LODO-961324 format. One record per residue (C-alpha): residue number from 1; chain; x, y, z. Coordinates in steps of 0.25 Angstrom, whole numbers, plus 5000, padded with zeros to 4 digits. Layout:
BEGIN
<nr->NUM kette->A east->X north->Y up->Z>;
...
# end
This chain:
BEGIN
<nr->1 kette->A east->5361 north->5528 up->5392>;
<nr->2 kette->A east->5371 north->5517 up->5396>;
<nr->3 kette->A east->5385 north->5517 up->5390>;
<nr->4 kette->A east->5386 north->5502 up->5390>;
<nr->5 kette->A east->5382 north->5496 up->5376>;
<nr->6 kette->A east->5379 north->5483 up->5383>;
<nr->7 kette->A east->5370 north->5489 up->5393>;
<nr->8 kette->A east->5363 north->5496 up->5382>;
<nr->9 kette->A east->5361 north->5483 up->5374>;
<nr->10 kette->A east->5356 north->5477 up->5387>;
<nr->11 kette->A east->5346 north->5488 up->5389>;
<nr->12 kette->A east->5341 north->5487 up->5375>;
<nr->13 kette->A east->5340 north->5472 up->5376>;
<nr->14 kette->A east->5332 north->5473 up->5389>;
<nr->15 kette->A east->5323 north->5483 up->5383>;
<nr->16 kette->A east->5320 north->5474 up->5371>;
<nr->17 kette->A east->5317 north->5462 up->5380>;
<nr->18 kette->A east->5307 north->5470 up->5388>;
<nr->19 kette->A east->5300 north->5475 up->5375>;
<nr->20 kette->A east->5300 north->5461 up->5369>;
<nr->21 kette->A east->5294 north->5455 up->5382>;
<nr->22 kette->A east->5284 north->5466 up->5385>;
<nr->23 kette->A east->5279 north->5467 up->5371>;
<nr->24 kette->A east->5282 north->5454 up->5365>;
<nr->25 kette->A east->5290 north->5461 up->5353>;
<nr->26 kette->A east->5299 north->5451 up->5345>;
<nr->27 kette->A east->5313 north->5456 up->5344>;
<nr->28 kette->A east->5322 north->5446 up->5339>;
<nr->29 kette->A east->5329 north->5436 up->5348>;
<nr->30 kette->A east->5342 north->5437 up->5341>;
<nr->31 kette->A east->5342 north->5453 up->5343>;
<nr->32 kette->A east->5339 north->5451 up->5358>;
<nr->33 kette->A east->5350 north->5440 up->5359>;
<nr->34 kette->A east->5360 north->5449 up->5352>;
<nr->35 kette->A east->5357 north->5461 up->5360>;
<nr->36 kette->A east->5358 north->5453 up->5373>;
<nr->37 kette->A east->5371 north->5447 up->5369>;
<nr->38 kette->A east->5377 north->5460 up->5365>;
<nr->39 kette->A east->5372 north->5467 up->5378>;
<nr->40 kette->A east->5378 north->5456 up->5386>;
<nr->41 kette->A east->5391 north->5455 up->5380>;
<nr->42 kette->A east->5393 north->5471 up->5380>;
<nr->43 kette->A east->5390 north->5471 up->5395>;
<nr->44 kette->A east->5400 north->5460 up->5398>;
<nr->45 kette->A east->5410 north->5468 up->5390>;
<nr->46 kette->A east->5407 north->5480 up->5397>;
<nr->47 kette->A east->5403 north->5489 up->5385>;
# end
């Protein structure tokens, strides 16, 4: 497992994007947007 919260959130985001693309599962756009935003901010901050 990674020690960085930002990288962990990025990994979760990418997995969810892959699942929604492959299986056409509808996960709310707001949830995906917030997850991507949090991952980006935490990676930039370095946490």
